[in-house]
N, C-alpha and C positions, 0 to 999 in steps of 0.2 A: 458485203455492206450494201444497204439499199442506196440507190442513187441520190435520194433526197438527203439522207444522212451525210453522204460524202460531200455533197454541195455545201451543207451547213458547216462542216468541218473546214472546208476550203475557205469559206467566207470568214470564219473565226480566225483562221491562221493569217489570212490577209490583213484583217483588222489588227491582230497582235503585232505582225511584222511592221505594219504601217506606224503603229504607236511607238514601237521600239525605234524605228528610223527617225521619227520626229523627235523623240527624246534624245537620241544620239546627236541629232543635228541642231538641237536647241543651243543657241548662243547665250552665254552668261554675260550680264552687264559688267563691263570693266570700269573700275575706278582707278585712275592713274594718279598715284601719289609720288611727287618728287620731294625727296627729303635729303638733308645733309647727311654725310656718311656717318657722323657720330650718332645718328638716330637709328642705325641699322638694327640693333638688337631689340630696342623698345618697339619700333614700328612693326617689325616682323612678328613679334608676339601679339601686338594689338590686332594685326590683320586677320589672324585666325578667328578671334572672337567676333570681329566685325562681320566677317563672312557668315558666321553662324547666325548672327542677329539679322542679317539681310540675305536671306536665301536667294540664289540666283545671281549673286554679286561676286565678282572676283577682284580682289585688290592687287593691282600691279604696282610694285614698289620699284622706284628708280633712285638709287643712292649714289651720290657723287659729291664732289666739292660744291658748295653753294653757288660759287661763281659760275662754274660749268653748267649747273642746272638752270641758272638765270638766263644764260645765253641760249640754252635749248628752248626754254619757255618763250623768250622774246623772239625766237626764230620760228616759232609756230609748232613746236612739238606738242603732241596731244597730252595735255596735263590738266588735271582737275583740282589738285591741291598742291601747295608749295609750303614746305617747312624749311626755313633757312636757319643757318647757325649765327646770323647776326642781322641786325635791323637795317644796316646799310645795303645789304644785298636785296632784301625785300623792297626797300625804297626804290632801288633801280628798276625792279620788275613793276612796281606800282607806277613809276614815272613813265613807263612804256604802255600804260593802260592795261596791265596784265592782271589786276585784281578785279573780281566780279563787283560791279558797281552797287548792286543791291546788297550784297554781303558787306561791302565796305561802308555803306551808309549806316549800318548798325554797329560794326566792329572796328571801323577805321581802315582807310585805304592802305595803310602800311602793315596790316596784319595784327593779330592778337598775340602778345608774348605769352608763352606757355611754360617756359623753363629757362634756366640759366646754366652756364657751364664755366669751369675755371681750368686754367692750364696746370699741367704737372710736367716735371722732367721724368721721362720714362727711361730706365736703364735696364740692361739684362739683370737677371736675378743675382748674379755674383758681382755686378758693378765693376768690371775689370779695370775701368779707367779711374775708379775712385771719385766719381762725380758727386759733389755735395751741394752745388748751387749753380746759379747762372754763370758766375764768373769762370767756373771750370770749363764751360762750353766754349770759351774763347781760346783755350789752350791749343797749340798747334797739333799736339799728339792725340787730341780727342776728336773722334769722327762723329759728326752730328748730322742728323736729318731734321729738316724743317719743312713745314708746308709752304708752298708758293705764296707770296705775299698777296696775290689777288684773291685768295680764298680766306674765309674768316679766321681759321686757325693760324694762318700765316700772318694776317694783320695783327692778331692778338699777340703772336710771338714777337713781332716787331715792337709793339707797344711795351711789352714787358722788358725786352732787352734794352730798349731806349731808357726806360725808367731806371734800370739797373746800371746804365752807363757802360754796357757791355757790347762789344762788336763781335758777333758770331759769324764765322764763315763756314757754312755747312758743306759737307761733301755731296749732298743731294738735296734738291727741292722736290717735294712730292705734290701731287695734284689734290690730295685730300688727307685728312688726319689718319684714316685707317691705313693708308700706305706708309706713313711715318711709323705708326705702331708696328707694322709688319717688319720694317727694317730693323727695329729694335728686337723684336721677338726672334728673328732669324740670326741675330748677332752680327748683322752687316754693319751696324754703327754702334758707337759706345753710348749714345744718348739721342733722344728726340723730344721735342716739345709736342705734347698731345693734351687732350682733355682728361679731366679726372674720370669721366665716364669710360674712356678708352682703357685707362689703367684698370678700372674695375672689371671691364669686359675681358681683359687679358688674363685675369686671375694670377696664378703664380708664374706665368711666362715672362712677366716684367716686374720691376719695382717702380713705384711712383714716388717721386720726391717733391714735397711741397716747397715753395719758395715765396718770400713775401711780395715780390713784384707782381705775382699773379693777380693780386687784388686790383691792380691798375688795368687789367685787361679781361674783365668778366664779360662773357658773351651772353646776350639776351637772344632767345630763339623765338621768332615770330612765325605764325602759320596763317594761311589765308586760302579762301576759295578763289580760284582763278576765273578770269573772264571767259576763257575757252572751255569751261567745264561742260561736259555733255549733259550732266544731270546735277545742277547746282544744289538741289535738295540732298542728294546722296553725298555730295562732297561736303556739305555743311554738317551732315551727320558724322562724317569722319573727324572733322574739326572738333565737333562737340565731344566725341569720344576721347580725343587727345586731351581736351581740357576738363574732362569729367574727373570724378574722384578716382575711378579705375585707372584713367590715364595718368593722373598725378602720382598714384601709388607706383605704377610701373616705371615712371620717370625717376621717382625718388629711389626706388630699388636699384636702378642703374647708375645712380650717383649724380643725377641732375639736381640742381637747386630749384627752389620755388621762384616763380616770376616776381 
């Protein structure tokens, strides 16, 4: 091979390797979305479409009890969007200056409500304890799991049981609603209070029982762009997706009610 040709090939190889290295080292823009555990399935599905519509963006989802997420946000955790399972938790974040002022000026500092959810009694498929309503959860031989009262599903459970005049002593308090659902799915408890959406997500792994007192504890879900958002425009685009027709359809398919 002639020396000039060899040099040309070397230059082309170096350029190609350099381009590959740059591509490999290119960092994607991360959008940090903090969301209530009951939104796990819907938001996970929406994230894929959002990334396709915003090349170079990676949606990082953090699911937990809304109260825990609020503590993380107010403690300075990197978060761009917050979707809570009740308005009281969002109000706490807003009270700490956690909502982006420009976004709040248009949509409200306590977030925009995008969905609602209602409690159900979840029992194993064969319902071994024969649970039929809230009163049965007060029986000594019925093992019950509830959310901790500081998270929205726990507060809603307390509202519902108070409305029924029932005192439930659970065998376990869980940090979020999905943890309660798991206890029921595994047969570790006879019943648990979860959302209608969690029953839908579990399929035939649990049975969901409606009860009239659930109407006293309907949860409204607000969402907001946070003050610490690295890219408020990108965060607002996620909120817009959740509130769009596609977002509403995904939420309805998962069992959420309209706002």
